[in-house]
N, C-alpha and C positions, 0 to 999 in steps of 0.2 A: 236748483238754479238760484243764484244770488240776486238779491234786490238791487235794482239800479240806484246809484247815488246821484242825487241832484246837486249841482253846484251853481253858485251865483256869485259872480265877481262884483265886488263893491268898488266904488270909484277910486279908493286909495290903494287898490291892488290886493286887498284882503279877499279871501274866498270864503263864502258862507256855505257850509255843507249841510245837507239834510239827509240823514241816514238813520233808520230806526234802531239799528244795532250798535251804533257808536255814539260818542259824545256829539251833541248837536251844537257844538261851539263854533267859533269863527277861526279860520286858518289865517294867520298873518305871516308875511314874509319879512324877515328881519335883515340883518347885515349881509352885505354881499361877500361871498367867499371866492370869487373868481381870482385865480392866481395870474396876475398880469406879467409875471417874470418867469413863467414855466418854460418858455422856449429858450431861455439862456441858463436854465438850471437853478434859478433863484425862487424866492417867494416874496411876493409883494401884492397886497390887496389895496383897493382904492379908497377905503374908508367910508363907503356908502353905508349908512346905518339902518335904512329901511326902504323896502321896495315901494315905489310910487308908479302906478301905471301911467304910460305916456299917451294912451289913447282911450277911446270909448270902449265900453264893455262889448265883448263879442268880436272885436277886431284883432288883427295880429299885433297891432301897436299896444294893446292892453297887456301883452306879455313882455313888453320891453320897459325897463326902468327908466323914468325920466331923469333921475339923478345921475346914474352911472352908465346908462346906455347898455346894460347887460340884460340877458334873458332872465325871466323870473326864477328859473331853475338854479341859478347861481346863488340865490338868496336863501338863507337858512329858514326852513319852514317851522312854524311854531303853532300848535293848536292851543287856542285860548279857551279856557273852560267857560261855560255859560255863567255869567255873573249872578244870576238868580239863585244859584246853588250856594253861594258864599255870602252869608249875611253878616256884616261886620258890626251890626248894632249890638249894644250891650244891654242885656236884660237882668244883669246881676244887681243885687241890692248892695248898698254900701254898709260896712260894719263900723260900729262905734267902739 
């Protein structure tokens, strides 16, 4: 039996996942990929760059983008690594 994954939607539409077997990072939804010209055989996207939830967490409106009015599934999903793993500080000494 697989462990249950717990998800928590953040106010900007990002989803924080907690799973002991996978990366404990944050899932963000980026640009909208909905093809608005599919019914006439073309390809046109609306230019929405990032999903923004239009409602409160736990409601059906939280799955609808406030910018483009599309469902969250049309937006490209990206798992962002936990920033604590990547330390950009430099400990190297300077040479003369």
